[in-house]
N, C-alpha and C positions, 0 to 999 in steps of 0.2 A: 504493500500500500504506500509506504513512504517513498520507495523508488519510483512508483508510478506518479506520485504527486510531484516529485522533483523533475520528472520528465516533461511535465506540462509547461506550456508557455506562460509567461508572466500574466498575460491578460486573462487566461483561463484560471490561473491561481487566484486572481483578484475576484473573479466571479464566484468561484467556489467558496472563498473566504467570506464574501458578502452573504452568500446563501446560508452558510453555517452559522455566522454571527447573527444573522436576522432570525433564523429558526430558534437559536438559543434565547434571543431577546424576547421573541414572541412567547416561548414557553415560560420564561420568567415572568413576563407580564400576565400570562394566563394563570400562573400559580398565585401571583399576588391578588388578582381579581377573585379567584376561587376562595382564597382565605378570607377576603373581605366579605364575600357573599355569605360564607358559612358562619363566620364568627363576628362579623361587624368590625373587625380590627385588621390592621395590616401586619406584615411580618416584621416591621421595624428595621428593615434593611435598606430603606430608601430606594426600592426598586422603581418607584415612580420616576426617578431620574433617568431610567433607561429608555423611556419613551422618546424623548427628543433625540437621543443617540441613535435609536433604531430608525427613526424617520430620516435622520441625516444620512445614515448609511444607505438606506433604500433610495434616497434621492441623489446620491453622489454622482450617478451617471448623468442625470439631468444638469447638475451644477457644472460639471466639467465637459459637457458635450461639445461646446464650441471652443475649447482650448486647443489652439493650433500653433502655439508659440508666437503669436502675433500681439499678445498683451491687450486683448480686447475684452477680457472677462475681468470686471472690476468689482471689488467689494469695499464698502465704506463702513467702518465700525464707528458708531457715534451714539450719542444720547439726544436730548431734546434740541439742543442748538443745531446739531447736524440735521435732525429731522426737519426743523424749520427751514434750514438752508435748502434742503432738497425740495420741499413742497412750495416754498415761496420764491425760490431762486430759479425755478425751471430746470433744475439739475438733471433729473431723470430724462426729461424730454430732449435736452441738449445732447446727452450721451447717446440716446437712441438715434437721433438724427445723424450723428457722426458715425454710426455703425458699431457702437460699443454696447456690450451687455452690462448694465449697471445694477448690481445687487447691493442692498444695504442691510445692516444689522443694527436694530434699535435695542432697547432694553430686552432682556431675555423673555419677558412676558409677551412681547410683540415678536421678537426674534427676527428671522431672516425674511427679507422681502425680495421677490423676483424682479427681473428687469421690467416687467409690465406693471409693477407696483403691488401685485397681489401678495398676500402672506403665504410663505412656504409652509407654515403650520408647525414650525419647530425652531429652536434656537441652536446656536453653537455652544451654549452653556458657558457663557462668560463667567469666570469665577467671581462670586459675590456681586455680579452685575457691575463690577468696578472697572471703569475706564480711566480713572485717574492715573498718574504716572506709575504709582506702585502697582495698580491693577494691571496696567499694560505690561509692566515688567514680569508679573506673575504669568501672564499669558505666554510671553515669549520664552519663559523658562520651562514651558511644558515640553514633553517629548513629542517628536514628530512621528506620525503614523501614516500609512498609505490610505487609511480610511479616516473619516472625521470622528475620531474617538474622543477628541477634546477640542477646545476652542482654537488653538493654534493650527491643528491639523485641518479643521474646518476652513479657516481663513486661507490656508495654503492651497485649497482646491482652486482658488481663483488666481489669475495671473498678475493682477495689480491689487495690492493691499493698501488701502488708505485708512488711516486711523488718527483719532484725536481724543484729547481729554476735553471735558466741558469747562465752563468758566470758573468753577470753584478751584481748579488747579492753578489759577492765576493769583490766588491768595498765598503768596510766597512770603512768609513772615520773618525769615531769617536767611542769612548767607549760607548757613549750614543746609537749610532746606533746598536752596538753589543748587548747591553742589550735589545733594542727594539726587535731585532730578536729573542732573547731568550724568551721574553714575548709572542710574537706571536706563537712560537712553543710550549710553555707551554699551551696556549689556545687551539691549535690544538690537543695536547695530551689529554686534558680533553674530547674532542669529541671522540677521538679514544677509550678512556676508556669506553665510553658509548656504544661501538659497539664491544663487545667481540666475536661476531660471524664473525668478519672480522680481517684480518691481515693487518697491515700498515707497509710499508717500507719507511722510510724517507731517502733521499739522500742528502749528503752535496753538495753544489754547486761546480762546477769545478773552478780551479784557473784561474787567469788572466795572459795574456801575460805580460812580464816585461814592455813593452812599455805602458801598459794600467793601471798600478798600481804603488804603492809606497811600500817600505819595511814595513812601518807602517800598511798600509791597508792590505797588504798580511799577515802580522802577525796576524791581527784580523780575517782574513778569516780562517787562520789555527786554531785559538782559537775557532771560531764558529764550525768548522768541528769537532774538538776534543770534544767539549761540546755535540754536537748533537749525537755523537756516543759513549758517555760515560755512565757509570752507573748512573751518576747524572740525565741524561735525561731518560734513558731506564729502570733502575731498578724499579721493582714493577709494571711494565706495560707489562704484558706477551704477549700481541698481538701487541706490537710496536717494530720494529726492525730498524736497520740502515745499510746503505751501504755507506762507506766513499769514495765517488767518488773523492773528493778533494785530499785525501791522495794518491790515485793511480796515480794521474796525476801531482802532485806538486813536485818540487825539494825539497828534504829533507836533503841535505847537509847543516848543520848549518853555515859553513864558506863560503858558496857560496853567492855572492851578489844577486843572484836570488832565494834564499831560499823562499819557499812557493809560488812560481810563476810557471807557466806552464813549464814543463821540456823542455829542448832543443830538445830532440828526439821526443817530442810530438807536436812540433810547425809546423805550415805551413810556407811557404816561406815568407808570408806577416806578418804583425804585428797583425794578427787575433787571437783572444783568443779561437776560436773553435779548440779543439784537432784534430790532423790529423788522417789519416787512421791507421797509426801504433799504435797510442794510442787506438783507438777504437777496433782494432783487439786484443790488449793486454787485455783491460778491459772488453770487451764483455763477454767472458767466465766467468770471475770473478763475474760480475754483475748477470748473469743468475744463476750461482750456489748459490750465496748469497740469491737470492729471493726464489729459490727452497728450500734451506735449512731452510729459515724462515718459509715457509709453512709446511715443515716436522716437524720442531721443535714445532710449535704451535699445529699441529695435535697430536703429542705425549703428549704435555702438557695437552691438553683437555682430552686425553685418560686416563692419569694418575690421573687427577683431578676427573674423573668420577668414579674411582675405590674406 
């Protein structure tokens, strides 16, 4: 049996593995359901967590169907600010018009959305639903599998991985916190370096409303955005690109008391740090073009490197 399995092609091995894992997960879920029906209690094993994993595995073929090494399959990991950018900035429509498959992943409860905007019905199980820098570092520290058995392996099904933290990450209250952010992102970059068949686009976190920050914290947020989009972080890492979300949204007048904070024109009527529709309409096209350009540039880089 073992010799016969080894003799199979890699594609057949993947199919067999998917079938075996899927059957095992279905049996496990059936066991959990049976116990609940008979006793009114679960097994206490957290088997409910297996459902999104099983669905992700079963859907893996559809997710990767259009992967041809042309970097047209995009995934954007985000929370509410990214969701607003997509819906109000015409992001999905712009990617579609340009011939790209744009998937996005919201909070785990909503999970993955397909290029047509419909819900896939499962999530990639982002640990603790945390996309702050420490949470992103946890994702990139996960082992990589050929099947979407964890968040990182799910994201790596796509050819272009775009990710960001939301505005709370711009509350950088000390120089030590700023250095920790940099350390986490260096660790993530090490993982990106190991996946040269993928493009990664890191986004600086959006700025905070003046009521939610201090000049010192805002200055550190600007420093982090500057570093993340600088040659110090990007140079020598050809598949790593950056989009300076912070810079597009933050006040840049150095004499303004609100410098490095969310611009007046981009604020809501409340003291909410979510950028408003005007901001999303302005930044949406810039974001889309930056991601498309990153994919094009890396295609050209690989083409020239192969010559």
